[in-house]
C-alpha positions, 0 to 999 in steps of 0.5 A: 499499500502506498502511504506517503506523508505530504505537507497538507493544508489540513490536519489529517488527525482531525476527522471533521477536517477530513469529512469537510474537505471538498473535491470537484466531482464529475460522477461517482457510481457502483459498477464493474471494473472494465479494464486492467488487472482488476477486470470484472471486479465490483467497484465504486468509481469516483471521477474527479474533475480537472485534467492537465494531460488532455488526451485526444482519445479521451472518452470522458473529456467533460471531466477536463474542466473542474469548474463545470462540476460541483464540489462534494465533501469527502463525507458525502462521497464516502457515505455513497460508496459505503451505501453501495456495498462496494469493497473496492473504490477506484479513484479516476479522472480527469487526472485525480492527482491534481487533488490532495487525495489524503482525506478521501482515501483515509476516510475510504479505508476507515470505512473498510474499502480498498483504494485504487487510483488510475493516473497518468502520474504527471502529478505528485502521489498523495493518499493512502493507496492499495493499488496504483495503475499508471497510464503514462502519456508521452506528451505529459510524462510521469514523474520519476517519483511515482515509478517505485509505487506502480502496481500496474502499468497500462499503456494505450497503444496506437502505433509502434511508437507507443510500444517503445514508450511502454518499454521505456516506462516499464524499465522504471517500474518495480520487477513485480509490476503488472505490464499491460498494453491496451488498444485505443477503443476507436482504432482497433487496427492497433489490436494485431500489432499489440497481439503480435508484440505480446506473443514475442514479449510475454512479460506483457499482457493485454488489457481490453475495455470490457465495460464497453462490450457489456454496456456498463458505465 
């Protein structure tokens, strides 16, 4: 579990301050994890708003502008997660590391939920995290400080340049990091490229966006 002490503007020992800390929230909902190592697992998704990476293939561009979305207290987000019956929370975005995740992750864990983040790694890590999925982007590279904590490296692939980018990032990850290549949804022509690469490089696996096949959010 990642747990890194950060200088924070709140008292992490003060339950009231944790509960009242607010996040710009695009959406939160109970669903099935559709991609990566935890595919098929029930999960409570918490999608924060705000992103400074802005991938052109992003399928949630509405999450980029945090001013478009309400600010919601940690207490309310955790309450909804607990009421869903989930045991596993996925914090995503946007880019969730633009926000101080200490209050949210502390309260989620105190409520008995495991915490998982999906991030580009382009901002400093915060929070108490059980699983870190790094999805690095060439146009806003991950910070070196993120790599020692990566549990899963998931790289979106369109061309051979992305395969080279995947290997570059894999070299910086711990030896037990799960390595996954994922075709971009709207460019399925990358699938044969990925398949042949994984056959020749079996340290890599393939991640698919199965939630889009079975029509769950």
